[in-house]
C-alpha positions as a Markdown table, in Angstrom:
| # | Residue | x | y | z |
|---|---|---|---|---|
| 1 | Unk | -19.5 | 7.0 | -11.3 |
| 2 | Unk | -17.2 | 4.2 | -12.7 |
| 3 | Unk | -16.3 | 4.9 | -16.6 |
| 4 | Unk | -17.1 | 2.4 | -19.3 |
| 5 | Unk | -14.1 | 0.9 | -20.8 |
| 6 | Unk | -14.7 | -0.4 | -24.4 |
| 7 | Unk | -12.9 | -2.6 | -27.2 |
| 8 | Unk | -13.1 | 1.6 | -29.2 |
| 9 | Unk | -12.1 | 3.4 | -26.3 |
| 10 | Unk | -9.3 | 1.6 | -24.4 |
| 11 | Unk | -6.3 | 2.1 | -25.6 |
| 12 | Unk | -7.0 | 6.2 | -25.8 |
| 13 | Unk | -8.4 | 6.4 | -22.1 |
| 14 | Unk | -6.4 | 3.4 | -20.2 |
| 15 | Unk | -3.4 | 2.5 | -21.8 |
| 16 | Unk | -2.6 | 6.1 | -22.7 |
| 17 | Unk | -3.4 | 7.5 | -19.6 |
| 18 | Unk | -1.0 | 8.9 | -16.8 |
| 19 | Unk | -2.7 | 7.9 | -14.0 |
| 20 | Unk | -3.4 | 4.5 | -13.2 |
| 21 | Unk | -6.5 | 2.6 | -14.2 |
| 22 | Unk | -8.5 | 0.4 | -12.2 |
| 23 | Unk | -10.6 | -2.1 | -14.7 |
| 24 | Unk | -13.6 | -4.3 | -13.4 |
| 25 | Unk | -14.0 | -6.7 | -16.2 |
| 26 | Unk | -17.6 | -7.9 | -15.4 |
| 27 | Unk | -21.0 | -9.4 | -16.6 |
| 28 | Unk | -24.5 | -8.9 | -16.1 |
| 29 | Unk | -25.2 | -12.8 | -15.5 |
| 30 | Unk | -21.8 | -13.0 | -12.6 |
| 31 | Unk | -23.2 | -12.7 | -9.1 |
| 32 | Unk | -20.0 | -12.0 | -7.6 |
| 33 | Unk | -19.2 | -9.3 | -10.3 |
| 34 | Unk | -22.9 | -7.7 | -9.1 |
| 35 | Unk | -21.7 | -7.7 | -5.7 |
| 36 | Unk | -18.0 | -5.8 | -6.4 |
| 37 | Unk | -20.5 | -3.6 | -8.4 |
| 38 | Unk | -21.5 | -0.9 | -6.0 |
| 39 | Unk | -17.4 | -1.1 | -4.2 |
| 40 | Unk | -16.2 | -0.1 | -8.3 |
| 41 | Unk | -18.9 | 2.6 | -8.1 |
| 42 | Unk | -17.6 | 3.7 | -4.5 |
| 43 | Unk | -14.4 | 3.8 | -5.8 |
| 44 | Unk | -14.4 | 6.1 | -8.4 |
| 45 | Unk | -16.3 | 8.8 | -6.5 |
| 46 | Unk | -13.3 | 8.6 | -4.1 |
| 47 | Unk | -10.4 | 8.6 | -6.4 |
| 48 | Unk | -12.2 | 10.7 | -9.2 |
| 49 | Unk | -9.8 | 12.5 | -10.5 |
| 50 | Unk | -7.1 | 10.5 | -9.5 |
| 51 | Unk | -7.9 | 7.5 | -10.5 |
| 52 | Unk | -9.4 | 6.3 | -13.9 |
| 53 | Unk | -12.0 | 3.7 | -12.1 |
| 54 | Unk | -14.6 | 1.8 | -14.9 |
| 55 | Unk | -16.0 | -1.3 | -15.6 |
| 56 | Unk | -15.4 | -3.4 | -19.0 |
| 57 | Unk | -18.8 | -6.0 | -19.7 |
| 58 | Unk | -16.9 | -9.2 | -21.3 |
| 59 | Unk | -19.9 | -9.6 | -23.1 |
| 60 | Unk | -20.1 | -6.5 | -25.2 |
| 61 | Unk | -16.0 | -6.2 | -25.0 |
| 62 | Unk | -14.5 | -9.5 | -26.2 |
| 63 | Unk | -11.5 | -8.3 | -27.2 |
| 64 | Unk | -10.3 | -6.4 | -24.3 |
| 65 | Unk | -10.8 | -9.8 | -22.5 |
| 66 | Unk | -8.7 | -11.7 | -24.6 |
| 67 | Unk | -6.2 | -9.8 | -24.8 |
| 68 | Unk | -5.4 | -9.8 | -21.0 |
| 69 | Unk | -5.9 | -12.8 | -20.6 |
| 70 | Unk | -9.7 | -13.1 | -18.8 |
| 71 | Unk | -10.6 | -16.5 | -17.9 |
| 72 | Unk | -12.1 | -15.4 | -14.4 |
| 73 | Unk | -14.4 | -12.7 | -13.4 |
| 74 | Unk | -14.4 | -10.5 | -11.8 |
| 75 | Unk | -11.5 | -9.8 | -12.8 |
| 76 | Unk | -9.8 | -5.9 | -11.5 |
| 77 | Unk | -6.5 | -5.1 | -13.2 |
| 78 | Unk | -4.6 | -2.2 | -12.1 |
| 79 | Unk | -3.1 | -0.7 | -15.2 |
| 80 | Unk | -0.1 | 2.0 | -14.9 |
| 81 | Unk | 1.9 | 3.8 | -18.2 |
| 82 | Unk | 0.3 | 1.0 | -20.3 |
| 83 | Unk | 1.6 | -2.2 | -17.6 |
| 84 | Unk | -0.6 | -3.9 | -15.5 |
| 85 | Unk | 1.2 | -3.3 | -12.5 |
| 86 | Unk | -1.4 | -5.6 | -10.2 |
| 87 | Unk | -4.3 | -7.4 | -10.5 |
| 88 | Unk | -7.3 | -8.9 | -7.9 |
| 89 | Unk | -9.5 | -12.2 | -9.1 |
| 90 | Unk | -12.8 | -12.6 | -7.3 |
| 91 | Unk | -14.9 | -10.2 | -5.1 |
| 92 | Unk | -12.7 | -8.7 | -2.2 |
| 93 | Unk | -13.2 | -6.1 | 0.5 |
| 94 | Unk | -13.3 | -2.0 | -0.4 |
| 95 | Unk | -10.1 | -2.2 | 1.7 |
| 96 | Unk | -8.2 | -4.7 | -0.2 |
| 97 | Unk | -8.7 | -2.4 | -3.5 |
| 98 | Unk | -7.4 | 0.8 | -1.6 |
| 99 | Unk | -5.0 | -0.6 | -0.6 |
| 100 | Unk | -3.8 | -1.9 | -3.8 |
| 101 | Unk | -4.9 | 1.5 | -5.4 |
| 102 | Unk | -2.3 | 3.7 | -2.9 |
| 103 | Unk | 0.0 | 0.9 | -3.6 |
| 104 | Unk | 0.5 | 2.5 | -7.5 |
| 105 | Unk | -0.7 | 5.7 | -6.7 |
């Protein structure tokens, strides 16, 4: 199951982690976000223990959205070593996200 990243746990769980983190910035009212949600869940199961995969609700955690300059959702950031190493804006097929994950493992 995908993790829930929040303003409170993001620094420790994502920025200080030695693992690749995949962060889906989303909102309840966003149709494309709901479309890609099941893909994020599948990836979380597939890469459990290897990659931190989770979601940030932009309506509940506005500071994270501002800090990363999120202006369109869904926005998926790939963070490794405390740095954004890749990103994907908009809903895409699972294979696109898998390729990005494999490139950064």
